[in-house]
BATI-355406 format. One record per atom (N, C-alpha, C): z, x, y; residue number from 1; atom name; residue in one letter. Coordinates in nm, 2 decimals, padded with zeros to 4 digits. Example, Ala and Ser with C-alpha at 12.3 -4.5 7.8 and 13.67 -1.06 7.14 Angstrom:
[[00.78; 01.32; -00.57]; 1; 'N'; 'A'],
[[00.78; 01.23; -00.45]; 1; 'CA'; 'A'],
[[00.78; 01.32; -00.33]; 1; 'C'; 'A'],
[[00.71; 01.28; -00.22]; 2; 'N'; 'S'],
[[00.71; 01.37; -00.11]; 2; 'CA'; 'S'],
[[00.79; 01.29; 00.00]; 2; 'C'; 'S'],
END
This chain:
[[08.56; 10.74; -01.79]; 1; 'N'; 'M'],
[[08.61; 10.63; -01.70]; 1; 'CA'; 'M'],
[[08.63; 10.68; -01.56]; 1; 'C'; 'M'],
[[08.69; 10.80; -01.54]; 2; 'N'; 'E'],
[[08.72; 10.85; -01.41]; 2; 'CA'; 'E'],
[[08.59; 10.89; -01.34]; 2; 'C'; 'E'],
[[08.50; 10.95; -01.42]; 3; 'N'; 'R'],
[[08.37; 10.99; -01.37]; 3; 'CA'; 'R'],
[[08.29; 10.87; -01.31]; 3; 'C'; 'R'],
[[08.29; 10.76; -01.39]; 4; 'N'; 'R'],
[[08.23; 10.63; -01.34]; 4; 'CA'; 'R'],
[[08.29; 10.58; -01.21]; 4; 'C'; 'R'],
[[08.42; 10.58; -01.21]; 5; 'N'; 'L'],
[[08.49; 10.53; -01.09]; 5; 'CA'; 'L'],
[[08.45; 10.62; -00.97]; 5; 'C'; 'L'],
[[08.44; 10.75; -00.98]; 6; 'N'; 'L'],
[[08.40; 10.84; -00.87]; 6; 'CA'; 'L'],
[[08.26; 10.80; -00.83]; 6; 'C'; 'L'],
[[08.17; 10.78; -00.93]; 7; 'N'; 'Q'],
[[08.03; 10.74; -00.89]; 7; 'CA'; 'Q'],
[[08.03; 10.61; -00.81]; 7; 'C'; 'Q'],
[[08.11; 10.52; -00.85]; 8; 'N'; 'V'],
[[08.11; 10.39; -00.77]; 8; 'CA'; 'V'],
[[08.16; 10.41; -00.63]; 8; 'C'; 'V'],
[[08.27; 10.49; -00.62]; 9; 'N'; 'C'],
[[08.32; 10.52; -00.49]; 9; 'CA'; 'C'],
[[08.22; 10.59; -00.40]; 9; 'C'; 'C'],
[[08.15; 10.69; -00.45]; 10; 'N'; 'I'],
[[08.05; 10.76; -00.38]; 10; 'CA'; 'I'],
[[07.94; 10.66; -00.34]; 10; 'C'; 'I'],
[[07.90; 10.58; -00.43]; 11; 'N'; 'A'],
[[07.79; 10.48; -00.40]; 11; 'CA'; 'A'],
[[07.83; 10.39; -00.28]; 11; 'C'; 'A'],
[[07.96; 10.34; -00.28]; 12; 'N'; 'L'],
[[08.00; 10.26; -00.17]; 12; 'CA'; 'L'],
[[08.02; 10.33; -00.04]; 12; 'C'; 'L'],
[[08.07; 10.45; -00.04]; 13; 'N'; 'A'],
[[08.09; 10.53; 00.08]; 13; 'CA'; 'A'],
[[07.95; 10.56; 00.14]; 13; 'C'; 'A'],
[[07.86; 10.60; 00.05]; 14; 'N'; 'A'],
[[07.72; 10.63; 00.10]; 14; 'CA'; 'A'],
[[07.65; 10.51; 00.15]; 14; 'C'; 'A'],
[[07.68; 10.39; 00.10]; 15; 'N'; 'L'],
[[07.62; 10.27; 00.15]; 15; 'CA'; 'L'],
[[07.67; 10.24; 00.29]; 15; 'C'; 'L'],
[[07.79; 10.27; 00.32]; 16; 'N'; 'V'],
[[07.84; 10.26; 00.46]; 16; 'CA'; 'V'],
[[07.75; 10.35; 00.55]; 16; 'C'; 'V'],
[[07.73; 10.48; 00.51]; 17; 'N'; 'A'],
[[07.65; 10.57; 00.59]; 17; 'CA'; 'A'],
[[07.51; 10.52; 00.61]; 17; 'C'; 'A'],
[[07.45; 10.48; 00.50]; 18; 'N'; 'V'],
[[07.31; 10.43; 00.51]; 18; 'CA'; 'V'],
[[07.30; 10.31; 00.60]; 18; 'C'; 'V'],
[[07.39; 10.21; 00.58]; 19; 'N'; 'A'],
[[07.38; 10.09; 00.66]; 19; 'CA'; 'A'],
[[07.40; 10.12; 00.81]; 19; 'C'; 'A'],
[[07.51; 10.20; 00.84]; 20; 'N'; 'A'],
[[07.53; 10.23; 00.98]; 20; 'CA'; 'A'],
[[07.42; 10.31; 01.04]; 20; 'C'; 'A'],
[[07.36; 10.40; 00.96]; 21; 'N'; 'G'],
[[07.25; 10.48; 01.01]; 21; 'CA'; 'G'],
[[07.13; 10.40; 01.04]; 21; 'C'; 'G'],
[[07.09; 10.31; 00.94]; 22; 'N'; 'I'],
[[06.97; 10.22; 00.96]; 22; 'CA'; 'I'],
[[07.00; 10.13; 01.08]; 22; 'C'; 'I'],
[[07.12; 10.08; 01.09]; 23; 'N'; 'G'],
[[07.15; 09.99; 01.21]; 23; 'CA'; 'G'],
[[07.13; 10.07; 01.34]; 23; 'C'; 'G'],
[[07.18; 10.19; 01.34]; 24; 'N'; 'G'],
[[07.17; 10.27; 01.46]; 24; 'CA'; 'G'],
[[07.02; 10.30; 01.49]; 24; 'C'; 'G'],
[[06.94; 10.33; 01.39]; 25; 'N'; 'V'],
[[06.80; 10.36; 01.41]; 25; 'CA'; 'V'],
[[06.73; 10.24; 01.47]; 25; 'C'; 'V'],
[[06.76; 10.12; 01.42]; 26; 'N'; 'F'],
[[06.69; 10.00; 01.47]; 26; 'CA'; 'F'],
[[06.74; 09.94; 01.60]; 26; 'C'; 'F'],
[[06.87; 09.94; 01.62]; 27; 'N'; 'W'],
[[06.93; 09.88; 01.74]; 27; 'CA'; 'W'],
[[06.97; 09.98; 01.84]; 27; 'C'; 'W'],
[[06.98; 10.11; 01.81]; 28; 'N'; 'G'],
[[07.03; 10.21; 01.91]; 28; 'CA'; 'G'],
[[07.17; 10.18; 01.96]; 28; 'C'; 'G'],
[[07.20; 10.23; 02.07]; 29; 'N'; 'A'],
[[07.34; 10.21; 02.13]; 29; 'CA'; 'A'],
[[07.36; 10.06; 02.16]; 29; 'C'; 'A'],
[[07.26; 09.98; 02.18]; 30; 'N'; 'A'],
[[07.28; 09.84; 02.20]; 30; 'CA'; 'A'],
[[07.34; 09.77; 02.09]; 30; 'C'; 'A'],
[[07.33; 09.83; 01.97]; 31; 'N'; 'G'],
[[07.40; 09.77; 01.85]; 31; 'CA'; 'G'],
[[07.55; 09.78; 01.86]; 31; 'C'; 'G'],
[[07.60; 09.87; 01.95]; 32; 'N'; 'L'],
[[07.74; 09.88; 01.97]; 32; 'CA'; 'L'],
[[07.78; 09.81; 02.10]; 32; 'C'; 'L'],
[[07.69; 09.73; 02.16]; 33; 'N'; 'G'],
[[07.71; 09.66; 02.28]; 33; 'CA'; 'G'],
[[07.71; 09.75; 02.41]; 33; 'C'; 'G'],
[[07.64; 09.87; 02.39]; 34; 'N'; 'E'],
[[07.63; 09.96; 02.50]; 34; 'CA'; 'E'],
[[07.49; 09.97; 02.55]; 34; 'C'; 'E'],
[[07.48; 09.98; 02.68]; 35; 'N'; 'Q'],
[[07.35; 10.02; 02.74]; 35; 'CA'; 'Q'],
[[07.35; 10.17; 02.76]; 35; 'C'; 'Q'],
[[07.24; 10.23; 02.72]; 36; 'N'; 'A'],
[[07.23; 10.38; 02.73]; 36; 'CA'; 'A'],
[[07.10; 10.42; 02.79]; 36; 'C'; 'A'],
[[07.10; 10.52; 02.87]; 37; 'N'; 'P'],
[[06.97; 10.57; 02.92]; 37; 'CA'; 'P'],
[[06.88; 10.61; 02.80]; 37; 'C'; 'P'],
[[06.75; 10.62; 02.82]; 38; 'N'; 'S'],
[[06.66; 10.64; 02.71]; 38; 'CA'; 'S'],
[[06.68; 10.77; 02.64]; 38; 'C'; 'S'],
[[06.72; 10.87; 02.71]; 39; 'N'; 'A'],
[[06.74; 11.00; 02.64]; 39; 'CA'; 'A'],
[[06.87; 10.99; 02.55]; 39; 'C'; 'A'],
[[06.97; 10.93; 02.60]; 40; 'N'; 'L'],
[[07.09; 10.91; 02.52]; 40; 'CA'; 'L'],
[[07.06; 10.82; 02.40]; 40; 'C'; 'L'],
[[06.99; 10.71; 02.42]; 41; 'N'; 'D'],
[[06.95; 10.62; 02.32]; 41; 'CA'; 'D'],
[[06.87; 10.69; 02.21]; 41; 'C'; 'D'],
[[06.78; 10.77; 02.25]; 42; 'N'; 'S'],
[[06.69; 10.85; 02.16]; 42; 'CA'; 'S'],
[[06.78; 10.94; 02.07]; 42; 'C'; 'S'],
[[06.88; 11.01; 02.13]; 43; 'N'; 'H'],
[[06.97; 11.09; 02.06]; 43; 'CA'; 'H'],
[[07.05; 11.01; 01.96]; 43; 'C'; 'H'],
[[07.10; 10.90; 02.01]; 44; 'N'; 'F'],
[[07.18; 10.81; 01.92]; 44; 'CA'; 'F'],
[[07.10; 10.77; 01.80]; 44; 'C'; 'F'],
[[06.97; 10.73; 01.82]; 45; 'N'; 'R'],
[[06.89; 10.69; 01.71]; 45; 'CA'; 'R'],
[[06.86; 10.81; 01.61]; 45; 'C'; 'R'],
[[06.83; 10.93; 01.67]; 46; 'N'; 'Y'],
[[06.81; 11.05; 01.59]; 46; 'CA'; 'Y'],
[[06.93; 11.07; 01.50]; 46; 'C'; 'Y'],
[[07.05; 11.08; 01.56]; 47; 'N'; 'L'],
[[07.17; 11.10; 01.48]; 47; 'CA'; 'L'],
[[07.20; 10.99; 01.38]; 47; 'C'; 'L'],
[[07.16; 10.87; 01.41]; 48; 'N'; 'S'],
[[07.17; 10.76; 01.31]; 48; 'CA'; 'S'],
[[07.08; 10.78; 01.19]; 48; 'C'; 'S'],
[[06.96; 10.84; 01.22]; 49; 'N'; 'G'],
[[06.87; 10.87; 01.11]; 49; 'CA'; 'G'],
[[06.93; 10.98; 01.02]; 49; 'C'; 'G'],
[[06.99; 11.08; 01.08]; 50; 'N'; 'V'],
[[07.06; 11.18; 01.01]; 50; 'CA'; 'V'],
[[07.17; 11.13; 00.92]; 50; 'C'; 'V'],
[[07.25; 11.03; 00.98]; 51; 'N'; 'L'],
[[07.35; 10.97; 00.90]; 51; 'CA'; 'L'],
[[07.30; 10.89; 00.78]; 51; 'C'; 'L'],
[[07.19; 10.82; 00.80]; 52; 'N'; 'A'],
[[07.13; 10.75; 00.69]; 52; 'CA'; 'A'],
[[07.08; 10.85; 00.58]; 52; 'C'; 'A'],
[[07.02; 10.96; 00.62]; 53; 'N'; 'A'],
[[06.97; 11.06; 00.53]; 53; 'CA'; 'A'],
[[07.09; 11.12; 00.45]; 53; 'C'; 'A'],
[[07.20; 11.14; 00.52]; 54; 'N'; 'I'],
[[07.32; 11.20; 00.45]; 54; 'CA'; 'I'],
[[07.37; 11.10; 00.34]; 54; 'C'; 'I'],
[[07.37; 10.97; 00.37]; 55; 'N'; 'G'],
[[07.41; 10.87; 00.28]; 55; 'CA'; 'G'],
[[07.31; 10.87; 00.15]; 55; 'C'; 'G'],
[[07.18; 10.88; 00.18]; 56; 'N'; 'V'],
[[07.09; 10.89; 00.07]; 56; 'CA'; 'V'],
[[07.11; 11.01; -00.01]; 56; 'C'; 'V'],
[[07.14; 11.12; 00.05]; 57; 'N'; 'A'],
[[07.16; 11.25; -00.02]; 57; 'CA'; 'A'],
[[07.29; 11.24; -00.10]; 57; 'C'; 'A'],
[[07.39; 11.17; -00.06]; 58; 'N'; 'Y'],
[[07.51; 11.15; -00.14]; 58; 'CA'; 'Y'],
[[07.47; 11.07; -00.26]; 58; 'C'; 'Y'],
[[07.39; 10.96; -00.24]; 59; 'N'; 'W'],
[[07.34; 10.89; -00.36]; 59; 'CA'; 'W'],
[[07.27; 10.97; -00.46]; 59; 'C'; 'W'],
[[07.20; 11.07; -00.42]; 60; 'N'; 'S'],
[[07.12; 11.16; -00.51]; 60; 'CA'; 'S'],
[[07.22; 11.24; -00.60]; 60; 'C'; 'S'],
[[07.35; 11.25; -00.56]; 61; 'N'; 'T'],
[[07.44; 11.33; -00.64]; 61; 'CA'; 'T'],
[[07.50; 11.24; -00.76]; 61; 'C'; 'T'],
[[07.49; 11.11; -00.75]; 62; 'N'; 'I'],
[[07.56; 11.02; -00.84]; 62; 'CA'; 'I'],
[[07.52; 11.04; -00.99]; 62; 'C'; 'I'],
[[07.39; 11.05; -01.02]; 63; 'N'; 'P'],
[[07.36; 11.05; -01.17]; 63; 'CA'; 'P'],
[[07.42; 11.17; -01.24]; 63; 'C'; 'P'],
[[07.42; 11.29; -01.19]; 64; 'N'; 'D'],
[[07.48; 11.41; -01.25]; 64; 'CA'; 'D'],
[[07.59; 11.46; -01.16]; 64; 'C'; 'D'],
[[07.69; 11.38; -01.13]; 65; 'N'; 'I'],
[[07.79; 11.41; -01.03]; 65; 'CA'; 'I'],
[[07.87; 11.53; -01.08]; 65; 'C'; 'I'],
[[07.88; 11.56; -01.21]; 66; 'N'; 'E'],
[[07.96; 11.67; -01.26]; 66; 'CA'; 'E'],
[[07.89; 11.80; -01.24]; 66; 'C'; 'E'],
[[07.76; 11.80; -01.20]; 67; 'N'; 'K'],
[[07.68; 11.92; -01.18]; 67; 'CA'; 'K'],
[[07.64; 11.93; -01.03]; 67; 'C'; 'K'],
[[07.68; 11.84; -00.94]; 68; 'N'; 'A'],
[[07.63; 11.84; -00.80]; 68; 'CA'; 'A'],
[[07.73; 11.90; -00.70]; 68; 'C'; 'A'],
[[07.81; 11.99; -00.75]; 69; 'N'; 'G'],
[[07.92; 12.05; -00.66]; 69; 'CA'; 'G'],
[[07.87; 12.11; -00.53]; 69; 'C'; 'G'],
[[07.76; 12.20; -00.54]; 70; 'N'; 'A'],
[[07.71; 12.27; -00.42]; 70; 'CA'; 'A'],
[[07.66; 12.17; -00.32]; 70; 'C'; 'A'],
[[07.57; 12.08; -00.37]; 71; 'N'; 'R'],
[[07.51; 11.98; -00.28]; 71; 'CA'; 'R'],
[[07.62; 11.89; -00.22]; 71; 'C'; 'R'],
[[07.71; 11.84; -00.30]; 72; 'N'; 'F'],
[[07.82; 11.76; -00.26]; 72; 'CA'; 'F'],
[[07.91; 11.83; -00.15]; 72; 'C'; 'F'],
[[07.93; 11.95; -00.17]; 73; 'N'; 'G'],
[[08.01; 12.03; -00.08]; 73; 'CA'; 'G'],
[[07.94; 12.05; 00.06]; 73; 'C'; 'G'],
[[07.81; 12.07; 00.05]; 74; 'N'; 'L'],
[[07.74; 12.09; 00.18]; 74; 'CA'; 'L'],
[[07.73; 11.96; 00.25]; 74; 'C'; 'L'],
[[07.71; 11.85; 00.18]; 75; 'N'; 'L'],
[[07.71; 11.71; 00.25]; 75; 'CA'; 'L'],
[[07.85; 11.68; 00.31]; 75; 'C'; 'L'],
[[07.95; 11.72; 00.24]; 76; 'N'; 'T'],
[[08.09; 11.69; 00.29]; 76; 'CA'; 'T'],
[[08.12; 11.78; 00.41]; 76; 'C'; 'T'],
[[08.07; 11.90; 00.41]; 77; 'N'; 'L'],
[[08.09; 11.99; 00.52]; 77; 'CA'; 'L'],
[[08.02; 11.93; 00.65]; 77; 'C'; 'L'],
[[07.90; 11.88; 00.63]; 78; 'N'; 'L'],
[[07.83; 11.81; 00.74]; 78; 'CA'; 'L'],
[[07.91; 11.69; 00.80]; 78; 'C'; 'L'],
[[07.96; 11.61; 00.71]; 79; 'N'; 'V'],
[[08.03; 11.49; 00.75]; 79; 'CA'; 'V'],
[[08.17; 11.53; 00.82]; 79; 'C'; 'V'],
[[08.24; 11.63; 00.76]; 80; 'N'; 'V'],
[[08.36; 11.67; 00.82]; 80; 'CA'; 'V'],
[[08.34; 11.73; 00.96]; 80; 'C'; 'V'],
[[08.23; 11.81; 00.97]; 81; 'N'; 'A'],
[[08.20; 11.87; 01.10]; 81; 'CA'; 'A'],
[[08.17; 11.76; 01.21]; 81; 'C'; 'A'],
[[08.10; 11.66; 01.17]; 82; 'N'; 'G'],
[[08.08; 11.54; 01.26]; 82; 'CA'; 'G'],
[[08.21; 11.47; 01.29]; 82; 'C'; 'G'],
[[08.30; 11.46; 01.19]; 83; 'N'; 'G'],
[[08.43; 11.40; 01.22]; 83; 'CA'; 'G'],
[[08.51; 11.48; 01.32]; 83; 'C'; 'G'],
[[08.51; 11.62; 01.31]; 84; 'N'; 'F'],
[[08.58; 11.70; 01.40]; 84; 'CA'; 'F'],
[[08.52; 11.68; 01.54]; 84; 'C'; 'F'],
[[08.39; 11.67; 01.55]; 85; 'N'; 'A'],
[[08.32; 11.65; 01.68]; 85; 'CA'; 'A'],
[[08.37; 11.51; 01.74]; 85; 'C'; 'A'],
[[08.37; 11.41; 01.65]; 86; 'N'; 'R'],
[[08.41; 11.28; 01.70]; 86; 'CA'; 'R'],
[[08.56; 11.28; 01.75]; 86; 'C'; 'R'],
[[08.64; 11.35; 01.67]; 87; 'N'; 'A'],
[[08.79; 11.36; 01.71]; 87; 'CA'; 'A'],
[[08.80; 11.43; 01.84]; 87; 'C'; 'A'],
[[08.72; 11.54; 01.86]; 88; 'N'; 'L'],
[[08.73; 11.61; 01.99]; 88; 'CA'; 'L'],
[[08.69; 11.52; 02.10]; 88; 'C'; 'L'],
[[08.58; 11.44; 02.08]; 89; 'N'; 'G'],
[[08.54; 11.34; 02.18]; 89; 'CA'; 'G'],
[[08.64; 11.24; 02.21]; 89; 'C'; 'G'],
[[08.72; 11.20; 02.11]; 90; 'N'; 'M'],
[[08.82; 11.10; 02.13]; 90; 'CA'; 'M'],
[[08.94; 11.16; 02.22]; 90; 'C'; 'M'],
[[08.96; 11.29; 02.20]; 91; 'N'; 'L'],
[[09.07; 11.36; 02.28]; 91; 'CA'; 'L'],
[[09.02; 11.38; 02.42]; 91; 'C'; 'L'],
[[08.89; 11.40; 02.44]; 92; 'N'; 'I'],
[[08.84; 11.42; 02.58]; 92; 'CA'; 'I'],
[[08.82; 11.29; 02.65]; 92; 'C'; 'I'],
[[08.76; 11.20; 02.58]; 93; 'N'; 'A'],
[[08.72; 11.07; 02.65]; 93; 'CA'; 'A'],
[[08.80; 10.95; 02.62]; 93; 'C'; 'A'],
[[08.89; 10.96; 02.52]; 94; 'N'; 'G'],
[[08.97; 10.85; 02.48]; 94; 'CA'; 'G'],
[[08.90; 10.78; 02.36]; 94; 'C'; 'G'],
[[08.98; 10.70; 02.29]; 95; 'N'; 'P'],
[[08.92; 10.63; 02.17]; 95; 'CA'; 'P'],
[[08.82; 10.52; 02.21]; 95; 'C'; 'P'],
[[08.70; 10.52; 02.15]; 96; 'N'; 'P'],
[[08.60; 10.43; 02.19]; 96; 'CA'; 'P'],
[[08.62; 10.29; 02.12]; 96; 'C'; 'P'],
[[08.70; 10.28; 02.02]; 97; 'N'; 'G'],
[[08.72; 10.15; 01.96]; 97; 'CA'; 'G'],
[[08.75; 10.16; 01.81]; 97; 'C'; 'G'],
[[08.78; 10.04; 01.75]; 98; 'N'; 'P'],
[[08.82; 10.04; 01.61]; 98; 'CA'; 'P'],
[[08.71; 10.09; 01.51]; 98; 'C'; 'P'],
[[08.58; 10.07; 01.54]; 99; 'N'; 'A'],
[[08.47; 10.11; 01.45]; 99; 'CA'; 'A'],
[[08.47; 10.27; 01.45]; 99; 'C'; 'A'],
[[08.49; 10.33; 01.56]; 100; 'N'; 'S'],
[[08.49; 10.48; 01.56]; 100; 'CA'; 'S'],
[[08.62; 10.53; 01.49]; 100; 'C'; 'S'],
[[08.73; 10.46; 01.50]; 101; 'N'; 'G'],
[[08.85; 10.50; 01.43]; 101; 'CA'; 'G'],
[[08.83; 10.49; 01.28]; 101; 'C'; 'G'],
[[08.76; 10.39; 01.23]; 102; 'N'; 'A'],
[[08.73; 10.37; 01.09]; 102; 'CA'; 'A'],
[[08.63; 10.48; 01.04]; 102; 'C'; 'A'],
[[08.53; 10.51; 01.13]; 103; 'N'; 'A'],
[[08.44; 10.62; 01.10]; 103; 'CA'; 'A'],
[[08.51; 10.75; 01.09]; 103; 'C'; 'A'],
[[08.60; 10.78; 01.18]; 104; 'N'; 'L'],
[[08.68; 10.90; 01.17]; 104; 'CA'; 'L'],
[[08.76; 10.91; 01.04]; 104; 'C'; 'L'],
[[08.82; 10.80; 01.00]; 105; 'N'; 'A'],
[[08.89; 10.80; 00.87]; 105; 'CA'; 'A'],
[[08.80; 10.84; 00.76]; 105; 'C'; 'A'],
[[08.68; 10.78; 00.76]; 106; 'N'; 'L'],
[[08.58; 10.81; 00.65]; 106; 'CA'; 'L'],
[[08.55; 10.96; 00.65]; 106; 'C'; 'L'],
[[08.53; 11.01; 00.78]; 107; 'N'; 'E'],
[[08.48; 11.15; 00.79]; 107; 'CA'; 'E'],
[[08.59; 11.25; 00.76]; 107; 'C'; 'E'],
[[08.71; 11.23; 00.80]; 108; 'N'; 'L'],
[[08.81; 11.33; 00.78]; 108; 'CA'; 'L'],
[[08.91; 11.30; 00.67]; 108; 'C'; 'L'],
[[08.91; 11.19; 00.61]; 109; 'N'; 'L'],
[[09.00; 11.16; 00.50]; 109; 'CA'; 'L'],
[[08.92; 11.12; 00.37]; 109; 'C'; 'L'],
[[08.83; 11.03; 00.38]; 110; 'N'; 'V'],
[[08.76; 10.98; 00.26]; 110; 'CA'; 'V'],
[[08.66; 11.09; 00.20]; 110; 'C'; 'V'],
[[08.58; 11.14; 00.29]; 111; 'N'; 'A'],
[[08.48; 11.24; 00.25]; 111; 'CA'; 'A'],
[[08.55; 11.36; 00.18]; 111; 'C'; 'A'],
[[08.65; 11.42; 00.24]; 112; 'N'; 'P'],
[[08.72; 11.54; 00.18]; 112; 'CA'; 'P'],
[[08.79; 11.49; 00.05]; 112; 'C'; 'P'],
[[08.84; 11.37; 00.04]; 113; 'N'; 'G'],
[[08.90; 11.32; -00.08]; 113; 'CA'; 'G'],
[[08.80; 11.31; -00.19]; 113; 'C'; 'G'],
[[08.68; 11.26; -00.16]; 114; 'N'; 'L'],
[[08.58; 11.25; -00.26]; 114; 'CA'; 'L'],
[[08.53; 11.39; -00.30]; 114; 'C'; 'L'],
[[08.52; 11.48; -00.21]; 115; 'N'; 'Y'],
[[08.49; 11.62; -00.25]; 115; 'CA'; 'Y'],
[[08.59; 11.68; -00.35]; 115; 'C'; 'Y'],
[[08.71; 11.66; -00.32]; 116; 'N'; 'L'],
[[08.81; 11.71; -00.41]; 116; 'CA'; 'L'],
[[08.81; 11.65; -00.55]; 116; 'C'; 'L'],
[[08.78; 11.52; -00.55]; 117; 'N'; 'W'],
[[08.77; 11.44; -00.67]; 117; 'CA'; 'W'],
[[08.64; 11.49; -00.75]; 117; 'C'; 'W'],
[[08.53; 11.51; -00.68]; 118; 'N'; 'Q'],
[[08.41; 11.56; -00.75]; 118; 'CA'; 'Q'],
[[08.44; 11.70; -00.81]; 118; 'C'; 'Q'],
[[08.51; 11.78; -00.74]; 119; 'N'; 'A'],
[[08.54; 11.92; -00.79]; 119; 'CA'; 'A'],
[[08.62; 11.91; -00.91]; 119; 'C'; 'A'],
[[08.71; 11.81; -00.92]; 120; 'N'; 'R'],
[[08.79; 11.79; -01.04]; 120; 'CA'; 'R'],
[[08.71; 11.75; -01.16]; 120; 'C'; 'R'],
[[08.62; 11.65; -01.13]; 121; 'N'; 'I'],
[[08.53; 11.60; -01.24]; 121; 'CA'; 'I'],
[[08.44; 11.72; -01.29]; 121; 'C'; 'I'],
[[08.39; 11.80; -01.20]; 122; 'N'; 'Q'],
[[08.30; 11.91; -01.23]; 122; 'CA'; 'Q'],
[[08.38; 12.01; -01.32]; 122; 'C'; 'Q'],
[[08.51; 12.04; -01.27]; 123; 'N'; 'R'],
[[08.59; 12.14; -01.35]; 123; 'CA'; 'R'],
[[08.62; 12.09; -01.49]; 123; 'C'; 'R'],
[[08.65; 11.96; -01.50]; 124; 'N'; 'L'],
[[08.68; 11.90; -01.63]; 124; 'CA'; 'L'],
[[08.55; 11.90; -01.72]; 124; 'C'; 'L'],
[[08.44; 11.88; -01.66]; 125; 'N'; 'A'],
[[08.31; 11.89; -01.74]; 125; 'CA'; 'A'],
[[08.28; 12.03; -01.79]; 125; 'C'; 'A'],
[[08.31; 12.12; -01.70]; 126; 'N'; 'E'],
[[08.28; 12.26; -01.74]; 126; 'CA'; 'E'],
[[08.38; 12.32; -01.83]; 126; 'C'; 'E'],
[[08.51; 12.28; -01.82]; 127; 'N'; 'H'],
[[08.62; 12.33; -01.90]; 127; 'CA'; 'H'],
[[08.70; 12.22; -01.95]; 127; 'C'; 'H'],
[[08.65; 12.15; -02.05]; 128; 'N'; 'P'],
[[08.73; 12.03; -02.11]; 128; 'CA'; 'P'],
[[08.87; 12.08; -02.16]; 128; 'C'; 'P'],
[[08.97; 11.99; -02.14]; 129; 'N'; 'P'],
[[09.10; 12.03; -02.19]; 129; 'CA'; 'P'],
[[09.10; 12.05; -02.34]; 129; 'C'; 'P'],
[[09.18; 12.14; -02.39]; 130; 'N'; 'A'],
[[09.19; 12.16; -02.54]; 130; 'CA'; 'A'],
[[09.25; 12.04; -02.60]; 130; 'C'; 'A'],
[[09.21; 12.00; -02.72]; 131; 'N'; 'P'],
[[09.27; 11.88; -02.79]; 131; 'CA'; 'P'],
[[09.42; 11.91; -02.82]; 131; 'C'; 'P'],
[[09.50; 11.81; -02.81]; 132; 'N'; 'T'],
[[09.64; 11.82; -02.84]; 132; 'CA'; 'T'],
[[09.66; 11.78; -02.98]; 132; 'C'; 'T'],
[[09.78; 11.80; -03.03]; 133; 'N'; 'A'],
[[09.82; 11.76; -03.17]; 133; 'CA'; 'A'],
[[09.80; 11.61; -03.19]; 133; 'C'; 'A'],
[[09.83; 11.54; -03.08]; 134; 'N'; 'V'],
[[09.82; 11.39; -03.09]; 134; 'CA'; 'V'],
[[09.67; 11.35; -03.10]; 134; 'C'; 'V'],
[[09.58; 11.42; -03.03]; 135; 'N'; 'D'],
[[09.44; 11.40; -03.04]; 135; 'CA'; 'D'],
[[09.39; 11.43; -03.18]; 135; 'C'; 'D'],
[[09.44; 11.54; -03.24]; 136; 'N'; 'A'],
[[09.39; 11.57; -03.37]; 136; 'CA'; 'A'],
[[09.44; 11.47; -03.48]; 136; 'C'; 'A'],
[[09.56; 11.42; -03.46]; 137; 'N'; 'A'],
[[09.61; 11.32; -03.55]; 137; 'CA'; 'A'],
[[09.54; 11.19; -03.54]; 137; 'C'; 'A'],
[[09.49; 11.15; -03.42]; 138; 'N'; 'E'],
[[09.42; 11.03; -03.40]; 138; 'CA'; 'E'],
[[09.27; 11.04; -03.45]; 138; 'C'; 'E'],
[[09.22; 11.16; -03.44]; 139; 'N'; 'G'],
[[09.08; 11.18; -03.47]; 139; 'CA'; 'G'],
[[09.04; 11.18; -03.61]; 139; 'C'; 'G'],
END
């Protein structure tokens, strides 16, 4: 049951990344109501494509989530690094708005939380708890 709940949470979090990434690819900075020079818009679209790809890569961990620790950890490291960069930008330039605040929460709270949860599920799959006397009596 816990494994399935983790899989659902990963699917939903990755959906946010894929949707935001695809939106950024198609609409560029204009999707945020911003006009940007072509070089900045190009960079925005590139990073949006990377975001979408990270979401798809998270989806690829779902079927065998208890065996995907290394891939899940690398993806989470990428997301957290981006979150730190976003936070630094907020300190330097000020907060850009509520959407960026929500993204920051996903990057620095949700992603690490899912990582820790995945590690727990992997640990339980590799080393299941020993049956207790109650389990033996019920079995």
